[in-house]
C-alpha positions in Angstrom: 91.8 -52.2 -10.4 92.9 -55.8 -9.6 93.9 -58.7 -11.7 92.2 -59.5 -15.0 91.3 -63.1 -15.9 90.1 -65.0 -18.9 87.9 -68.1 -18.4 86.4 -71.0 -20.3 83.7 -72.8 -18.3 81.9 -75.7 -19.8 79.0 -78.0 -19.2 79.7 -81.7 -18.5 77.5 -82.6 -21.5 79.2 -81.1 -24.5 76.6 -80.6 -27.2 73.9 -79.5 -24.7 72.1 -76.2 -25.2 71.4 -75.7 -21.5 73.3 -72.4 -21.1 71.2 -70.6 -23.8 67.9 -72.3 -22.9 68.5 -71.3 -19.3 70.2 -67.9 -20.0 68.1 -66.1 -17.4 69.1 -68.5 -14.7 72.7 -68.0 -15.7 72.3 -64.2 -15.6 70.7 -64.3 -12.2 73.5 -66.5 -10.8 76.1 -64.1 -12.1 74.3 -61.0 -10.8 73.8 -62.5 -7.3 77.4 -63.6 -7.1 78.6 -60.1 -8.3 76.6 -58.5 -5.5 78.2 -60.7 -2.8 81.7 -61.0 -4.2 82.2 -58.0 -6.6 84.0 -58.3 -9.9 83.6 -56.7 -13.3 82.6 -58.6 -16.4 84.7 -57.0 -19.1 83.6 -59.4 -21.8 81.5 -62.5 -22.0 79.9 -64.8 -24.5 77.6 -67.6 -23.6 77.4 -70.5 -26.1 75.0 -73.5 -25.8 77.5 -75.7 -23.8 80.3 -73.4 -22.6 81.1 -69.8 -22.0 84.1 -67.5 -22.1 84.6 -64.4 -19.9 87.1 -61.8 -19.0 86.8 -60.4 -15.5 88.5 -57.7 -13.5 88.7 -58.5 -9.8 89.0 -55.9 -7.0 92.6 -55.1 -5.9 94.0 -57.8 -3.7 91.2 -60.3 -4.4 92.1 -63.4 -6.4 89.3 -65.7 -5.3 88.1 -66.8 -8.8 87.5 -70.4 -7.8 85.0 -69.6 -5.1 83.1 -67.2 -7.4 82.8 -69.8 -10.1 81.7 -72.4 -7.6 78.9 -70.2 -6.4 77.8 -69.3 -9.9 77.7 -72.9 -10.9 75.8 -73.9 -7.8 73.2 -71.1 -8.2 72.7 -72.0 -11.8 72.3 -75.7 -11.1 69.8 -75.2 -8.2 66.3 -75.9 -9.3 67.3 -77.6 -12.6 66.0 -81.1 -13.2 68.2 -83.8 -11.6 67.9 -86.0 -14.6 71.5 -85.6 -15.7 73.7 -88.6 -15.4 76.3 -88.6 -12.7 79.4 -90.6 -12.2 80.2 -92.3 -8.9 82.8 -89.7 -8.1 80.3 -86.9 -8.6 77.7 -88.6 -6.5 80.3 -89.1 -3.7 81.2 -85.4 -3.8 77.5 -84.4 -4.0 78.0 -82.8 -7.4 75.1 -82.4 -9.8 77.0 -83.3 -12.9 75.8 -80.3 -14.9 79.2 -78.6 -15.1 82.7 -79.8 -15.9 84.4 -80.0 -12.5 87.1 -77.5 -13.4 87.4 -74.4 -15.6 90.2 -73.0 -17.7 91.7 -69.7 -16.6 94.4 -67.4 -17.8 95.8 -64.4 -16.0 95.8 -61.5 -18.4 99.4 -60.2 -18.7 99.0 -56.8 -20.4 96.7 -54.6 -22.5 97.4 -56.5 -25.8 96.6 -59.8 -24.0 93.4 -58.2 -22.6 92.3 -57.0 -26.0 93.0 -60.4 -27.6 90.9 -62.2 -25.0 88.0 -59.8 -25.2 88.1 -60.2 -29.0 88.2 -64.0 -28.6 85.0 -63.8 -26.5 83.2 -61.7 -29.1 84.4 -63.8 -32.1 83.7 -67.2 -30.6 80.2 -67.7 -31.9 81.5 -67.2 -35.4 84.4 -69.6 -34.8 81.8 -72.3 -33.8 79.7 -71.6 -36.9 76.7 -70.4 -34.9 76.5 -67.0 -36.7 78.1 -65.1 -39.5 79.1 -62.0 -37.5 79.7 -61.5 -33.8 76.9 -59.1 -33.5 74.4 -61.7 -34.7 74.9 -63.7 -31.5 72.5 -62.5 -28.8 74.4 -63.8 -25.7 77.5 -61.6 -26.0 78.8 -58.6 -24.2 79.6 -57.0 -27.5 76.0 -55.6 -27.6 76.6 -53.8 -24.2 79.9 -52.4 -25.5 78.3 -51.2 -28.7 75.6 -49.4 -26.7 78.3 -47.8 -24.6 80.3 -46.8 -27.6 83.3 -48.9 -26.6 83.4 -50.7 -29.9 82.0 -49.9 -33.3 78.8 -51.7 -34.4 80.6 -53.2 -37.4 83.3 -54.8 -35.3 84.5 -58.0 -36.9 
């Protein structure tokens, strides 16, 4: 097992609902990238305009930036080009759908890992989208409940 990372990745247009309206496109982009550049998704939650994830990379592999770049490009391909773009994004041939950067945090230990997994699961409640983490459909908590990794009543 390699390094574990926590991420926050956001759309350029905060307040958009693109990530949930195009959830299948995002899932496809993640799956295709995982096949080419393997990593494990330990936890993930997709909100309307941003997502949080905890990944475990293969031993000796730390190329998180390339993976996110590929995921973002795959997701963006085929979407309407109607979004506004700044001059700098046009010059760099960027679509303008995503914020250019993402926030990452190298997980230090098991307590840090558990804290960031819980943060993913609890985030829809924090944003007032649902009353309980299990009420949000775009969360890895459902997978982990099915696999008996977490009790269904987790709060």
